[in-house]
matplotlib code that plots the C-alpha trace (Angstrom):
import matplotlib.pyplot as plt

x = [119.1, 117.8, 120.3, 119.7, 119.4, 122.7, 121.2, 119.7, 121.5, 124.3, 124.0, 126.4, 129.8, 131.9, 134.9, 138.2, 139.9, 143.2, 141.6, 139.9, 143.2, 144.7, 142.1, 143.6, 140.5, 140.1, 143.7, 143.3, 140.3, 142.4, 145.2, 142.8, 141.8, 145.4, 146.3, 143.3, 143.3, 143.2, 139.9, 138.4, 139.3, 137.8, 134.5, 134.4, 134.9, 132.3, 129.6, 130.3, 129.8, 126.2, 124.0, 122.0, 120.0, 117.8, 114.7, 116.5, 119.0, 117.8, 120.5, 123.3, 121.5, 121.4, 125.1, 125.8, 123.5, 125.6, 128.9, 127.5, 126.0, 129.4, 130.8, 128.6, 125.9, 122.1, 121.0, 117.5, 116.0, 113.5, 110.3, 112.1, 114.9, 117.6, 120.0, 120.3, 122.9, 123.0, 126.0, 124.4, 125.8, 125.5, 122.7, 120.2, 117.8, 120.1, 121.6, 124.4, 124.2, 127.0, 125.5, 126.4, 123.9, 123.5, 122.2, 123.9, 122.8, 123.4, 120.7, 120.5, 122.2, 125.3, 128.6, 129.8, 132.6, 135.6, 138.8, 142.1, 145.0, 147.7, 146.2, 143.4, 139.9, 137.7, 133.9, 130.7, 129.9, 133.3, 133.8, 130.2, 129.3, 131.4, 133.9, 131.3, 129.9, 133.4, 134.1, 130.8, 131.4, 135.1, 134.4, 131.8, 134.3, 137.1, 134.9, 133.8, 137.3, 138.5, 135.5, 134.8, 131.7, 130.1, 128.1, 125.3, 124.2, 125.5, 123.5, 125.4, 123.0, 123.3, 120.4, 118.4, 117.2, 120.0, 120.5, 118.3, 114.6, 115.1, 114.4, 116.5, 113.7, 116.0, 117.3, 113.8, 112.5, 115.4, 115.1, 111.3, 111.8, 114.4, 113.8, 113.9, 116.4, 118.7, 121.6, 124.0, 124.3, 127.6, 127.1, 129.9, 129.7, 132.6, 136.3, 138.2, 138.9, 139.6, 136.0, 133.1, 129.6, 128.0, 125.5, 122.7, 122.1, 118.4, 117.2, 114.1, 113.7, 110.7, 109.1, 107.2, 104.7, 102.9, 100.2, 98.1, 96.0, 98.9, 98.6, 100.4, 103.3, 101.8, 98.0, 97.9, 100.6, 99.8, 98.3, 99.6, 102.8, 103.8, 107.5, 107.4, 105.7, 108.3, 111.2, 109.6, 109.2, 112.8, 114.3, 112.5, 113.6, 117.2, 117.2, 116.2, 118.9, 120.3, 122.4, 126.0, 125.2, 123.3, 124.7, 121.8, 121.9, 119.5, 119.9, 117.7, 118.7, 116.3, 113.9, 111.5, 108.7, 107.4, 106.9, 108.3, 109.9, 106.7, 104.3, 103.2, 103.7, 100.9, 103.3, 106.6, 108.5, 111.3, 113.1, 114.8, 117.1, 117.2, 119.5, 120.2, 121.6, 118.3, 114.8, 113.5, 115.6, 114.3, 110.7, 111.5, 113.0, 110.1, 107.7, 109.7, 109.6, 105.8, 105.4, 107.7, 105.7, 102.5, 104.0, 105.5, 102.0, 100.4, 102.9, 102.5, 98.7, 98.8, 101.1, 99.2, 97.4, 94.7, 93.4, 90.1, 91.6, 92.4, 94.6, 97.7, 97.7, 100.6, 101.6, 104.7, 105.2, 107.7, 109.8, 112.0, 112.4, 115.6, 115.4, 118.2, 119.8, 123.0, 125.0, 125.7, 129.3, 129.4, 127.9, 129.5, 129.5, 131.6, 133.9, 134.3, 135.1, 137.7, 139.3, 139.4, 141.1, 143.7, 144.4, 144.9, 146.8, 144.1, 142.8, 139.2, 137.1, 133.4, 131.2, 127.6, 126.3, 123.2, 123.5, 121.6, 122.6, 120.0, 117.2, 118.6, 120.0, 116.6, 115.1, 117.7, 119.6, 123.4, 124.6, 127.6, 128.7, 132.4, 134.5, 135.7, 139.3, 141.5, 141.0, 138.3, 137.2, 134.8, 131.7, 128.5, 130.4, 131.3, 135.0, 134.6, 137.7, 139.1, 142.6, 142.8, 146.2, 145.8, 142.3, 143.3, 143.1, 139.4, 138.6, 140.2, 138.6, 135.2, 135.7, 137.0, 134.1, 131.4, 133.0, 133.4, 129.7, 128.7, 131.3, 132.8, 131.0, 132.7, 134.7, 133.8, 135.9, 137.0]
y = [72.0, 71.8, 72.0, 70.0, 71.8, 72.4, 71.8, 68.4, 65.4, 67.4, 66.0, 63.2, 64.1, 61.9, 60.1, 61.3, 58.5, 59.1, 58.2, 55.2, 54.0, 54.0, 51.5, 47.9, 46.3, 48.9, 48.6, 44.8, 45.4, 47.7, 45.2, 42.4, 44.4, 44.6, 41.0, 39.4, 40.9, 37.5, 36.6, 40.0, 39.6, 36.2, 37.4, 40.1, 37.7, 35.2, 37.9, 39.4, 36.0, 35.8, 37.7, 40.5, 42.6, 45.2, 43.4, 40.1, 40.4, 37.6, 35.1, 37.6, 38.9, 35.3, 35.0, 38.2, 37.1, 33.9, 35.8, 38.3, 35.5, 33.8, 37.1, 36.8, 39.2, 38.7, 38.8, 39.0, 39.6, 42.4, 42.5, 44.5, 42.1, 43.8, 41.7, 43.5, 42.4, 44.0, 44.5, 45.4, 48.4, 49.5, 51.8, 49.6, 52.4, 54.4, 53.0, 53.8, 52.2, 50.9, 49.9, 48.7, 48.1, 44.6, 45.2, 45.7, 47.2, 44.0, 41.6, 38.1, 36.3, 38.4, 36.5, 37.7, 35.2, 37.0, 36.9, 37.7, 39.4, 39.8, 41.7, 43.0, 41.4, 41.9, 41.2, 43.2, 44.7, 43.8, 47.4, 48.7, 47.3, 44.2, 46.5, 47.9, 44.5, 43.1, 46.1, 45.7, 42.1, 42.8, 45.6, 43.4, 40.5, 42.7, 44.1, 40.6, 39.2, 42.1, 42.0, 45.6, 46.8, 50.0, 52.5, 52.8, 49.7, 49.2, 47.9, 46.2, 46.4, 44.9, 46.8, 46.3, 48.7, 51.3, 51.1, 52.1, 51.8, 50.4, 54.0, 53.4, 51.2, 49.3, 52.4, 53.9, 50.8, 50.8, 54.5, 54.1, 51.2, 52.8, 56.5, 58.4, 56.0, 56.3, 58.7, 58.2, 56.4, 55.5, 54.2, 52.1, 52.5, 51.8, 52.0, 55.3, 57.1, 60.5, 61.7, 61.8, 62.4, 65.0, 66.4, 64.4, 64.9, 65.0, 63.1, 61.7, 58.8, 59.2, 57.0, 58.4, 56.1, 56.8, 54.4, 54.0, 51.5, 49.9, 48.3, 47.0, 48.9, 48.7, 48.6, 51.1, 53.4, 57.0, 55.9, 57.8, 56.0, 56.0, 55.6, 58.5, 60.6, 59.5, 60.5, 63.9, 64.5, 63.2, 65.6, 68.5, 67.5, 67.1, 70.8, 71.7, 74.0, 73.3, 75.6, 74.9, 76.4, 74.9, 71.8, 70.0, 66.9, 64.7, 61.3, 59.4, 56.0, 53.5, 53.3, 50.4, 49.8, 47.8, 44.1, 43.7, 45.7, 45.6, 46.6, 50.0, 49.7, 50.2, 51.5, 53.2, 53.9, 56.2, 56.2, 59.5, 60.3, 63.9, 65.3, 68.7, 70.5, 72.5, 71.2, 74.0, 72.8, 69.2, 70.5, 72.6, 69.6, 67.3, 69.9, 70.2, 66.5, 66.4, 69.4, 67.7, 64.5, 66.5, 68.3, 65.1, 63.5, 66.6, 66.8, 63.2, 63.4, 66.5, 64.8, 61.5, 60.7, 58.6, 59.5, 57.5, 54.4, 55.9, 58.5, 58.6, 58.8, 59.7, 59.8, 60.4, 58.4, 58.8, 55.7, 57.0, 60.2, 60.6, 63.6, 66.0, 67.1, 68.2, 67.4, 70.2, 71.4, 70.9, 67.3, 64.9, 62.3, 64.5, 65.1, 61.4, 60.9, 63.7, 62.2, 58.8, 60.5, 62.1, 58.7, 56.9, 59.9, 60.1, 63.2, 63.4, 66.2, 66.6, 66.0, 65.8, 62.5, 60.3, 57.4, 55.6, 58.5, 60.6, 59.2, 59.9, 63.3, 64.4, 63.6, 65.5, 62.4, 62.6, 60.5, 60.2, 57.9, 56.9, 54.5, 51.3, 51.4, 50.2, 51.3, 50.5, 51.5, 50.7, 50.9, 49.7, 48.0, 44.4, 45.2, 46.6, 46.0, 46.4, 46.4, 45.9, 47.6, 50.0, 48.9, 48.7, 52.5, 52.5, 49.6, 51.3, 54.6, 53.0, 51.2, 54.3, 56.4, 54.0, 53.7, 57.5, 57.9, 55.0, 55.5, 52.8, 51.3, 52.0, 49.0, 47.4, 48.7, 51.8]
z = [15.1, 18.7, 21.5, 24.6, 28.0, 29.7, 33.1, 32.8, 34.2, 35.7, 39.3, 38.6, 37.2, 35.0, 36.5, 35.0, 33.0, 34.7, 38.0, 36.4, 35.0, 38.5, 39.7, 39.6, 38.2, 35.5, 34.6, 34.3, 32.0, 29.8, 29.7, 28.7, 25.6, 24.6, 25.2, 23.6, 20.1, 18.4, 20.2, 19.3, 15.7, 15.6, 17.0, 14.4, 11.6, 13.1, 13.5, 10.1, 8.4, 9.8, 7.2, 8.9, 6.5, 8.1, 9.4, 9.3, 12.2, 14.4, 13.8, 14.4, 17.5, 18.9, 18.3, 20.2, 23.0, 23.4, 23.6, 26.1, 28.2, 28.2, 29.5, 32.6, 31.6, 32.1, 28.4, 26.9, 23.5, 23.6, 21.5, 18.7, 18.3, 20.3, 22.3, 25.7, 28.3, 31.7, 33.9, 37.2, 39.1, 42.6, 41.4, 39.5, 38.8, 36.4, 33.2, 30.8, 27.3, 25.1, 21.8, 18.3, 15.5, 14.1, 10.6, 7.3, 4.0, 2.0, 0.8, 2.4, -0.5, -0.3, 0.1, 3.5, 4.0, 5.5, 3.3, 5.0, 3.3, 5.9, 8.7, 6.5, 6.7, 3.7, 3.6, 3.3, 6.7, 8.2, 9.4, 9.5, 11.8, 12.5, 14.2, 16.6, 17.5, 18.2, 20.5, 22.2, 23.2, 23.9, 26.4, 28.1, 28.4, 29.7, 32.5, 33.4, 33.4, 35.6, 37.9, 37.5, 39.4, 38.0, 40.0, 37.4, 35.6, 32.1, 29.2, 26.4, 23.4, 19.9, 18.3, 15.1, 12.4, 12.1, 8.4, 5.5, 6.2, 9.7, 10.9, 14.1, 15.4, 17.7, 19.4, 19.5, 21.4, 23.8, 24.7, 25.1, 27.5, 29.7, 29.8, 32.2, 33.8, 30.8, 31.7, 28.7, 25.4, 23.7, 20.2, 18.6, 14.8, 12.4, 13.2, 13.3, 16.5, 15.0, 15.5, 18.0, 16.8, 19.1, 16.6, 15.1, 11.4, 10.7, 7.7, 6.0, 3.7, 1.3, -1.3, -4.3, -6.0, -9.3, -10.5, -13.6, -15.6, -17.4, -20.9, -24.0, -25.5, -29.0, -28.8, -25.8, -27.0, -25.8, -22.5, -19.5, -18.3, -14.6, -15.4, -17.9, -15.2, -12.6, -15.0, -15.6, -11.9, -11.1, -13.6, -12.0, -8.6, -9.6, -10.5, -6.9, -5.5, -2.0, 0.2, 1.1, 4.6, 6.3, 4.5, 2.7, 0.4, -1.4, -3.2, -5.6, -4.3, -5.8, -8.8, -9.5, -11.9, -14.8, -15.5, -19.0, -21.8, -23.9, -21.2, -20.1, -16.3, -13.8, -11.2, -10.7, -7.4, -6.4, -3.0, -1.9, 1.0, 2.1, 4.8, 6.3, 9.2, 9.2, 9.8, 7.6, 4.7, 5.2, 5.0, 1.9, 0.1, 1.1, -0.2, -3.4, -4.0, -3.6, -6.0, -8.6, -8.4, -9.0, -11.9, -13.4, -13.4, -14.8, -17.6, -18.5, -18.5, -20.7, -23.3, -23.3, -26.6, -25.0, -21.6, -21.9, -20.3, -17.0, -15.2, -13.1, -9.3, -7.1, -3.4, -1.3, 1.9, 4.7, 5.1, 7.9, 9.9, 11.9, 14.2, 14.9, 18.2, 19.8, 22.8, 25.2, 25.4, 29.2, 29.0, 31.6, 28.8, 26.5, 29.5, 29.9, 26.2, 26.4, 29.4, 27.6, 24.7, 27.0, 28.6, 25.3, 23.7, 21.1, 19.3, 18.1, 16.5, 17.0, 13.9, 12.8, 11.5, 11.3, 13.7, 16.5, 18.7, 16.9, 19.0, 22.5, 21.4, 20.1, 23.5, 25.5, 26.7, 26.6, 23.6, 21.3, 18.5, 18.2, 16.2, 17.8, 16.7, 13.9, 10.3, 7.7, 4.3, 1.4, 3.7, 2.1, -0.7, -1.5, -1.0, 2.5, 4.6, 8.1, 9.6, 13.4, 13.8, 16.7, 17.6, 21.3, 21.4, 20.3, 22.7, 25.7, 24.7, 24.7, 28.0, 29.7, 28.3, 29.5, 32.9, 33.1, 32.5, 34.8, 37.6, 39.7, 42.7, 46.0, 47.2, 50.5, 53.3, 51.4]

ax = plt.figure().add_subplot(projection="3d")
ax.plot(x, y, z, "-o")
ax.set_aspect("equal")
plt.show()
């Protein structure tokens, strides 16, 4: 996993959160987050109830845009579909990003109505990433209400395409638009505050497709069958050994093919997710998948009774490629996060994960991903839930981290 240079972007040091907390305006912003929990919870429920499958996030993005505009930000929709709100700093040539992804893993017809059981809110996407979006608009509102003026400009971004086959397209577009002016990225994803993602887990999403002539299950029996070939190939791939260190995983996540039970299909598809702490292991697994597809097709052709009506073809396409990267131990952004942890009496451990932070980290831009506070569970399931108890810690932690990275503008007369 590549490690970013320890000398880049070191000219501006983070502002300790203890000093930030002594600033009256920052203190007012921190207090606002504590005293407006009901409003924040309501925004989370409102946004969660707007369906936002990957590639269909526009309605939810528009809603976030309206909330950020009401918080006094200049907000625009970029060409990718991201909602981007700007809080101008004294330095308008350097930017710090606070982001949360808009999309969910659920299809558009999923019932996303929020159900409340005591303090618990239950709905698909309520935690991932309703929590992050609620924190995004809450921090923006708190800074506006307290009239906080940052040194570097802050971009509040609700971005598209983080889940599944979105391939981090929203964050890719944002980084492309703002580099080299982009100095730090803080990603809000999920709830818990017990971790900070400082290492980007590299992954690839692949789709294997096998095609053939197709036919009738009775009259064309013995013809090469794409599904048979895909099954043969899948069994081979399932026997691929992966190391415990570097940690490496694969998942056969989706299989499609066929038109009816009494038809020999003309096509079969398999989608595979592979992840590893090692780029070499990713390449090895991708190569193994291709070899298994070729072997599966070969075995099916050799066992077919009738090859005169056509043969099978196969291909493996890359649906997504998330690059790896790692934050330097002496990063000013990490120092800002640690200072925020100290201020909020929070303890967090570094971890490796696949998030929007992969993109800036892979390009040597300081980035982290953190939870936005409270507790959640059942992510990516219909019974996903969130409890806001203690969420003020995550909210204050996010606010102090972004201000630690941006700095405060010097007050007139000081």
